[in-house]
C-alpha distance (Angstrom), angle and dihedral (degrees) to the residues before:
residue distance angle dihedral
M1 . . .
A2 3.80 . .
E3 3.79 119.8 .
T4 3.81 115.5 -115.2
F5 3.80 133.6 -161.3
E6 3.79 123.9 -153.4
G7 3.78 115.9 -162.8
E8 3.77 146.6 86.1
H9 3.80 120.9 -34.9
F10 3.82 122.5 -179.2
C11 3.81 115.7 -123.7
V12 3.80 109.4 -146.6
K13 3.81 93.2 -163.6
C14 3.84 96.9 48.9
R15 3.85 92.7 34.0
E16 3.83 90.2 -137.2
K17 3.80 138.7 106.0
R18 3.81 114.8 -107.6
T19 3.80 126.6 -164.9
V20 3.80 106.2 -136.2
T21 3.81 140.4 146.0
G22 3.78 114.7 -111.2
E23 3.79 137.2 -176.7
V24 3.81 115.3 -109.1
V25 3.82 115.8 -128.6
V26 3.82 131.6 175.0
N27 3.82 118.0 -132.4
A28 3.83 127.5 -148.2
K29 3.84 93.0 -86.2
G30 3.83 92.1 54.0
T31 3.80 96.1 -105.7
R32 3.80 117.5 143.3
M33 3.80 114.3 -130.4
S34 3.79 132.3 -176.5
K35 3.82 114.4 -139.0
A36 3.81 122.7 -165.9
K37 3.82 142.4 143.0
C38 3.82 125.6 -106.9
P39 3.82 108.5 -109.5
V40 3.84 91.0 -144.9
C41 3.82 106.3 44.5
G42 3.83 104.1 9.1
T43 3.83 96.0 -121.7
N44 3.81 117.6 151.2
L45 3.82 111.6 -101.6
N46 3.82 123.8 -155.5
R47 3.78 129.8 -172.8
I48 3.79 124.0 -177.0
L49 3.81 111.1 -135.1
G50 3.82 102.3 -179.9
K51 3.79 138.6 -106.2
A52 3.80 119.9 -21.4
């Protein structure tokens, strides 16, 4: 089961914070990131969570 993160992500296109649920992925440097889509405009949202 994939880890999820529910919280605020900043939408660059809308210029507002959105509360969404995103899937947690780990990048090449070992940093955990939450990836989701903006419910209003559909833009990809990313939030850096810290080291794994």
